[in-house]
KOLMILUM-404260 format. One record per residue: residue in one letter; x negated, y negated, z negated of N, C-alpha, C, O in turn. Coordinates in nm, 2 decimals, decimal comma, always signed. Layout:
BEGIN
{aa = A	n_east = X	n_north = Y	n_up = Z	ca_east = X	ca_north = Y	ca_up = Z	c_east = X	c_north = Y	c_up = Z	o_east = X	o_north = Y	o_up = Z}
...
END
This chain:
BEGIN
{aa = M	n_east = +1,01	n_north = +7,52	n_up = +2,94	ca_east = +1,11	ca_north = +7,58	ca_up = +2,95	c_east = +1,15	c_north = +7,65	c_up = +2,87	o_east = +1,09	o_north = +7,74	o_up = +2,82}
{aa = T	n_east = +1,27	n_north = +7,62	n_up = +2,85	ca_east = +1,37	ca_north = +7,82	ca_up = +2,74	c_east = +1,38	c_north = +7,89	c_up = +2,85	o_east = +1,41	o_north = +7,86	o_up = +2,97}
{aa = I	n_east = +1,34	n_north = +8,01	n_up = +2,78	ca_east = +1,40	ca_north = +8,10	ca_up = +2,89	c_east = +1,52	c_north = +8,23	c_up = +2,79	o_east = +1,50	o_north = +8,25	o_up = +2,67}
{aa = F	n_east = +1,64	n_north = +8,29	n_up = +2,87	ca_east = +1,74	ca_north = +8,35	ca_up = +2,84	c_east = +1,82	c_north = +8,46	c_up = +2,94	o_east = +1,90	o_north = +8,43	o_up = +3,02}
{aa = K	n_east = +1,77	n_north = +8,58	n_up = +2,90	ca_east = +1,78	ca_north = +8,67	ca_up = +2,98	c_east = +1,91	c_north = +8,75	c_up = +2,90	o_east = +1,91	o_north = +8,82	o_up = +2,80}
{aa = P	n_east = +2,04	n_north = +8,69	n_up = +2,98	ca_east = +2,14	ca_north = +8,78	ca_up = +2,95	c_east = +2,15	c_north = +8,92	c_up = +3,01	o_east = +2,09	o_north = +8,97	o_up = +3,11}
{aa = K	n_east = +2,26	n_north = +8,98	n_up = +2,91	ca_east = +2,27	ca_north = +9,15	ca_up = +2,95	c_east = +2,45	c_north = +9,06	c_up = +3,07	o_east = +2,55	o_north = +9,00	o_up = +3,04}
{aa = S	n_east = +2,38	n_north = +9,10	n_up = +3,20	ca_east = +2,48	ca_north = +9,09	ca_up = +3,33	c_east = +2,42	c_north = +9,10	c_up = +3,46	o_east = +2,31	o_north = +9,09	o_up = +3,51}
{aa = S	n_east = +2,58	n_north = +9,15	n_up = +3,48	ca_east = +2,54	ca_north = +9,25	ca_up = +3,58	c_east = +2,50	c_north = +9,18	c_up = +3,75	o_east = +2,52	o_north = +9,23	o_up = +3,86}
{aa = H	n_east = +2,43	n_north = +9,07	n_up = +3,72	ca_east = +2,44	ca_north = +8,99	ca_up = +3,84	c_east = +2,32	c_north = +8,84	c_up = +3,79	o_east = +2,22	o_north = +8,81	o_up = +3,86}
{aa = I	n_east = +2,36	n_north = +8,77	n_up = +3,69	ca_east = +2,21	ca_north = +8,72	ca_up = +3,64	c_east = +2,12	c_north = +8,80	c_up = +3,56	o_east = +2,15	o_north = +8,87	o_up = +3,46}
{aa = R	n_east = +1,99	n_north = +8,77	n_up = +3,63	ca_east = +1,86	ca_north = +8,83	ca_up = +3,53	c_east = +1,80	c_north = +8,73	c_up = +3,49	o_east = +1,68	o_north = +8,77	o_up = +3,46}
{aa = E	n_east = +1,83	n_north = +8,59	n_up = +3,46	ca_east = +1,77	ca_north = +8,49	ca_up = +3,37	c_east = +1,82	c_north = +8,41	c_up = +3,37	o_east = +1,93	o_north = +8,42	o_up = +3,44}
{aa = V	n_east = +1,79	n_north = +8,29	n_up = +3,32	ca_east = +1,85	ca_north = +8,13	ca_up = +3,27	c_east = +1,77	c_north = +8,07	c_up = +3,24	o_east = +1,73	o_north = +8,12	o_up = +3,14}
{aa = G	n_east = +1,68	n_north = +7,94	n_up = +3,28	ca_east = +1,57	ca_north = +7,85	ca_up = +3,22	c_east = +1,62	c_north = +7,76	c_up = +3,23	o_east = +1,67	o_north = +7,72	o_up = +3,34}
{aa = Y	n_east = +1,63	n_north = +7,69	n_up = +3,11	ca_east = +1,67	ca_north = +7,52	ca_up = +3,10	c_east = +1,55	c_north = +7,47	c_up = +3,02	o_east = +1,49	o_north = +7,52	o_up = +2,93}
{aa = D	n_east = +1,53	n_north = +7,35	n_up = +3,09	ca_east = +1,40	ca_north = +7,26	ca_up = +3,12	c_east = +1,45	c_north = +7,13	c_up = +3,05	o_east = +1,49	o_north = +7,05	o_up = +3,14}
{aa = D	n_east = +1,46	n_north = +7,07	n_up = +2,90	ca_east = +1,49	ca_north = +6,94	ca_up = +2,84	c_east = +1,49	c_north = +6,83	c_up = +2,90	o_east = +1,57	o_north = +6,74	o_up = +2,92}
{aa = A	n_east = +1,35	n_north = +6,86	n_up = +2,94	ca_east = +1,29	ca_north = +6,72	ca_up = +2,98	c_east = +1,37	c_north = +6,67	c_up = +3,13	o_east = +1,37	o_north = +6,55	o_up = +3,15}
{aa = S	n_east = +1,40	n_north = +6,72	n_up = +3,19	ca_east = +1,43	ca_north = +6,70	ca_up = +3,30	c_east = +1,59	c_north = +6,74	c_up = +3,35	o_east = +1,64	o_north = +6,71	o_up = +3,45}
{aa = R	n_east = +1,66	n_north = +6,82	n_up = +3,20	ca_east = +1,78	ca_north = +6,86	ca_up = +3,22	c_east = +1,81	c_north = +6,93	c_up = +3,31	o_east = +1,93	o_north = +6,90	o_up = +3,34}
{aa = S	n_east = +1,74	n_north = +7,04	n_up = +3,39	ca_east = +1,76	ca_north = +7,13	ca_up = +3,49	c_east = +1,78	c_north = +7,23	c_up = +3,43	o_east = +1,77	o_north = +7,23	o_up = +3,31}
{aa = M	n_east = +1,81	n_north = +7,35	n_up = +3,51	ca_east = +1,90	ca_north = +7,49	ca_up = +3,47	c_east = +1,85	c_north = +7,53	c_up = +3,58	o_east = +1,86	o_north = +7,45	o_up = +3,68}
{aa = A	n_east = +1,80	n_north = +7,66	n_up = +3,60	ca_east = +1,71	ca_north = +7,75	ca_up = +3,74	c_east = +1,78	c_north = +7,89	c_up = +3,66	o_east = +1,75	o_north = +7,92	o_up = +3,54}
{aa = V	n_east = +1,86	n_north = +7,95	n_up = +3,73	ca_east = +1,97	ca_north = +8,07	ca_up = +3,73	c_east = +1,89	c_north = +8,18	c_up = +3,83	o_east = +1,87	o_north = +8,15	o_up = +3,94}
{aa = K	n_east = +1,85	n_north = +8,31	n_up = +3,79	ca_east = +1,73	ca_north = +8,40	ca_up = +3,85	c_east = +1,85	c_north = +8,51	c_up = +3,88	o_east = +1,92	o_north = +8,56	o_up = +3,78}
{aa = F	n_east = +1,87	n_north = +8,54	n_up = +4,00	ca_east = +1,99	ca_north = +8,66	ca_up = +3,97	c_east = +1,93	c_north = +8,80	c_up = +4,02	o_east = +1,81	o_north = +8,81	o_up = +4,05}
{aa = H	n_east = +2,02	n_north = +8,91	n_up = +4,01	ca_east = +1,91	ca_north = +9,01	ca_up = +4,06	c_east = +1,83	c_north = +9,05	c_up = +4,19	o_east = +1,72	o_north = +9,10	o_up = +4,21}
{aa = N	n_east = +1,97	n_north = +8,97	n_up = +4,28	ca_east = +1,93	ca_north = +9,01	ca_up = +4,41	c_east = +1,77	c_north = +8,95	c_up = +4,42	o_east = +1,69	o_north = +9,03	o_up = +4,47}
{aa = G	n_east = +1,71	n_north = +8,80	n_up = +4,36	ca_east = +1,60	ca_north = +8,77	ca_up = +4,36	c_east = +1,64	c_north = +8,57	c_up = +4,40	o_east = +1,58	o_north = +8,46	o_up = +4,41}
{aa = K	n_east = +1,77	n_north = +8,62	n_up = +4,42	ca_east = +1,76	ca_north = +8,44	ca_up = +4,47	c_east = +1,79	c_north = +8,36	c_up = +4,33	o_east = +1,84	o_north = +8,40	o_up = +4,23}
{aa = V	n_east = +1,74	n_north = +8,24	n_up = +4,36	ca_east = +1,76	ca_north = +8,12	ca_up = +4,24	c_east = +1,76	c_north = +7,95	c_up = +4,32	o_east = +1,71	o_north = +7,88	o_up = +4,40}
{aa = Y	n_east = +1,88	n_north = +7,97	n_up = +4,17	ca_east = +1,95	ca_north = +7,80	ca_up = +4,21	c_east = +1,91	c_north = +7,77	c_up = +4,06	o_east = +1,90	o_north = +7,84	o_up = +3,96}
{aa = T	n_east = +1,90	n_north = +7,61	n_up = +4,10	ca_east = +1,78	ca_north = +7,52	ca_up = +4,02	c_east = +1,91	c_north = +7,39	c_up = +4,03	o_east = +1,91	o_north = +7,33	o_up = +4,13}
{aa = H	n_east = +2,02	n_north = +7,36	n_up = +3,91	ca_east = +2,12	ca_north = +7,27	ca_up = +3,93	c_east = +2,05	c_north = +7,15	c_up = +3,82	o_east = +1,96	o_north = +7,16	o_up = +3,74}
{aa = L	n_east = +2,13	n_north = +7,03	n_up = +3,84	ca_east = +2,02	ca_north = +6,89	ca_up = +3,79	c_east = +2,14	c_north = +6,83	c_up = +3,71	o_east = +2,27	o_north = +6,83	o_up = +3,72}
{aa = G	n_east = +2,06	n_north = +6,79	n_up = +3,63	ca_east = +2,21	ca_north = +6,68	ca_up = +3,51	c_east = +2,29	c_north = +6,78	c_up = +3,43	o_east = +2,40	o_north = +6,74	o_up = +3,39}
{aa = V	n_east = +2,24	n_north = +6,93	n_up = +3,39	ca_east = +2,30	ca_north = +7,00	ca_up = +3,32	c_east = +2,25	c_north = +6,95	c_up = +3,17	o_east = +2,13	o_north = +6,95	o_up = +3,15}
{aa = P	n_east = +2,37	n_north = +6,90	n_up = +3,05	ca_east = +2,32	ca_north = +6,87	ca_up = +2,96	c_east = +2,33	c_north = +6,99	c_up = +2,84	o_east = +2,41	o_north = +7,08	o_up = +2,83}
{aa = P	n_east = +2,19	n_north = +6,98	n_up = +2,75	ca_east = +2,13	ca_north = +7,10	ca_up = +2,64	c_east = +2,23	c_north = +7,15	c_up = +2,67	o_east = +2,23	o_north = +7,24	o_up = +2,76}
{aa = E	n_east = +2,39	n_north = +7,09	n_up = +2,59	ca_east = +2,51	ca_north = +7,21	ca_up = +2,51	c_east = +2,53	c_north = +7,34	c_up = +2,59	o_east = +2,55	o_north = +7,45	o_up = +2,54}
{aa = A	n_east = +2,52	n_north = +7,29	n_up = +2,76	ca_east = +2,59	ca_north = +7,35	ca_up = +2,81	c_east = +2,48	c_north = +7,51	c_up = +2,85	o_east = +2,53	o_north = +7,61	o_up = +2,91}
{aa = F	n_east = +2,37	n_north = +7,50	n_up = +2,82	ca_east = +2,25	ca_north = +7,60	ca_up = +2,80	c_east = +2,31	c_north = +7,70	c_up = +2,68	o_east = +2,29	o_north = +7,82	o_up = +2,68}
{aa = V	n_east = +2,38	n_north = +7,62	n_up = +2,58	ca_east = +2,33	ca_north = +7,68	ca_up = +2,45	c_east = +2,48	c_north = +7,75	c_up = +2,45	o_east = +2,47	o_north = +7,87	o_up = +2,42}
{aa = N	n_east = +2,63	n_north = +7,69	n_up = +2,48	ca_east = +2,74	ca_north = +7,77	ca_up = +2,57	c_east = +2,74	c_north = +7,81	c_up = +2,61	o_east = +2,85	o_north = +7,87	o_up = +2,61}
{aa = M	n_east = +2,66	n_north = +7,86	n_up = +2,72	ca_east = +2,62	ca_north = +7,99	ca_up = +2,83	c_east = +2,68	c_north = +8,09	c_up = +2,73	o_east = +2,79	o_north = +8,14	o_up = +2,71}
{aa = Q	n_east = +2,51	n_north = +8,09	n_up = +2,65	ca_east = +2,43	ca_north = +8,25	ca_up = +2,54	c_east = +2,55	c_north = +8,25	c_up = +2,46	o_east = +2,55	o_north = +8,36	o_up = +2,41}
{aa = K	n_east = +2,66	n_north = +8,18	n_up = +2,41	ca_east = +2,72	ca_north = +8,23	ca_up = +2,31	c_east = +2,83	c_north = +8,27	c_up = +2,42	o_east = +2,89	o_north = +8,36	o_up = +2,36}
{aa = Y	n_east = +2,89	n_north = +8,25	n_up = +2,55	ca_east = +3,02	ca_north = +8,29	ca_up = +2,64	c_east = +2,99	c_north = +8,40	c_up = +2,64	o_east = +2,88	o_north = +8,46	o_up = +2,65}
{aa = R	n_east = +3,13	n_north = +8,46	n_up = +2,62	ca_east = +3,15	ca_north = +8,61	ca_up = +2,64	c_east = +3,13	c_north = +8,68	c_up = +2,80	o_east = +3,13	o_north = +8,80	o_up = +2,84}
{aa = S	n_east = +3,11	n_north = +8,57	n_up = +2,87	ca_east = +3,05	ca_north = +8,66	ca_up = +3,04	c_east = +2,99	c_north = +8,54	c_up = +3,08	o_east = +3,07	o_north = +8,45	o_up = +3,12}
{aa = V	n_east = +2,82	n_north = +8,51	n_up = +3,09	ca_east = +2,70	ca_north = +8,47	ca_up = +3,17	c_east = +2,76	c_north = +8,44	c_up = +3,29	o_east = +2,69	o_north = +8,35	o_up = +3,34}
{aa = G	n_east = +2,89	n_north = +8,49	n_up = +3,42	ca_east = +2,83	ca_north = +8,52	ca_up = +3,55	c_east = +2,97	c_north = +8,40	c_up = +3,53	o_east = +2,98	o_north = +8,29	o_up = +3,59}
{aa = E	n_east = +3,06	n_north = +8,44	n_up = +3,44	ca_east = +3,18	ca_north = +8,30	ca_up = +3,45	c_east = +3,14	c_north = +8,21	c_up = +3,39	o_east = +3,18	o_north = +8,10	o_up = +3,43}
{aa = F	n_east = +3,05	n_north = +8,21	n_up = +3,27	ca_east = +2,99	ca_north = +8,05	ca_up = +3,26	c_east = +3,01	c_north = +7,95	c_up = +3,38	o_east = +3,08	o_north = +7,85	o_up = +3,40}
{aa = Y	n_east = +2,89	n_north = +8,05	n_up = +3,46	ca_east = +2,76	ca_north = +7,99	ca_up = +3,55	c_east = +2,86	c_north = +7,94	c_up = +3,66	o_east = +2,86	o_north = +7,83	o_up = +3,71}
{aa = H	n_east = +2,96	n_north = +8,07	n_up = +3,67	ca_east = +3,10	ca_north = +8,01	ca_up = +3,80	c_east = +3,19	c_north = +7,92	c_up = +3,76	o_east = +3,21	o_north = +7,83	o_up = +3,84}
{aa = R	n_east = +3,25	n_north = +7,92	n_up = +3,65	ca_east = +3,35	ca_north = +7,76	ca_up = +3,57	c_east = +3,30	c_north = +7,65	c_up = +3,55	o_east = +3,38	o_north = +7,55	o_up = +3,56}
{aa = I	n_east = +3,13	n_north = +7,62	n_up = +3,50	ca_east = +3,09	ca_north = +7,56	ca_up = +3,43	c_east = +2,96	c_north = +7,46	c_up = +3,53	o_east = +2,95	o_north = +7,35	o_up = +3,58}
{aa = I	n_east = +2,88	n_north = +7,61	n_up = +3,51	ca_east = +2,70	ca_north = +7,52	ca_up = +3,61	c_east = +2,71	c_north = +7,51	c_up = +3,70	o_east = +2,62	o_north = +7,43	o_up = +3,74}
{aa = K	n_east = +2,81	n_north = +7,56	n_up = +3,82	ca_east = +2,83	ca_north = +7,54	ca_up = +3,98	c_east = +2,83	c_north = +7,43	c_up = +3,96	o_east = +2,74	o_north = +7,36	o_up = +4,00}
{aa = R	n_east = +2,96	n_north = +7,34	n_up = +3,87	ca_east = +2,97	ca_north = +7,20	ca_up = +3,94	c_east = +2,85	c_north = +7,11	c_up = +3,96	o_east = +2,83	o_north = +7,01	o_up = +4,05}
{aa = Y	n_east = +2,78	n_north = +7,15	n_up = +3,88	ca_east = +2,56	ca_north = +7,01	ca_up = +3,90	c_east = +2,58	c_north = +7,04	c_up = +4,03	o_east = +2,65	o_north = +7,12	o_up = +4,10}
{aa = K	n_east = +2,47	n_north = +6,94	n_up = +4,04	ca_east = +2,39	ca_north = +6,97	ca_up = +4,19	c_east = +2,32	c_north = +7,03	c_up = +4,21	o_east = +2,23	o_north = +7,04	o_up = +4,12}
{aa = L	n_east = +2,31	n_north = +7,08	n_up = +4,30	ca_east = +2,14	ca_north = +7,20	ca_up = +4,34	c_east = +2,06	c_north = +7,12	c_up = +4,37	o_east = +2,11	o_north = +7,02	o_up = +4,41}
{aa = A	n_east = +1,91	n_north = +7,11	n_up = +4,38	ca_east = +1,79	ca_north = +7,11	ca_up = +4,39	c_east = +1,80	c_north = +7,13	c_up = +4,50	o_east = +1,86	o_north = +7,23	o_up = +4,53}
{aa = L	n_east = +1,74	n_north = +7,05	n_up = +4,61	ca_east = +1,67	ca_north = +7,11	ca_up = +4,72	c_east = +1,56	c_north = +7,18	c_up = +4,75	o_east = +1,53	o_north = +7,21	o_up = +4,86}
END
């Protein structure tokens, strides 16, 4: 799993697993959400986007949550 620690007021850490195409997003409040079927370019683009939180809400939340 590749880990990215953004400078964000809401998101503490983002992890991406190429093999399962899953993205785990850990928030400062301790909650963790794992999204399935996320393409690798979404992880790359998230790191470049002006606001990681905005990218999460606009793009990543569309992907199915793991239960």
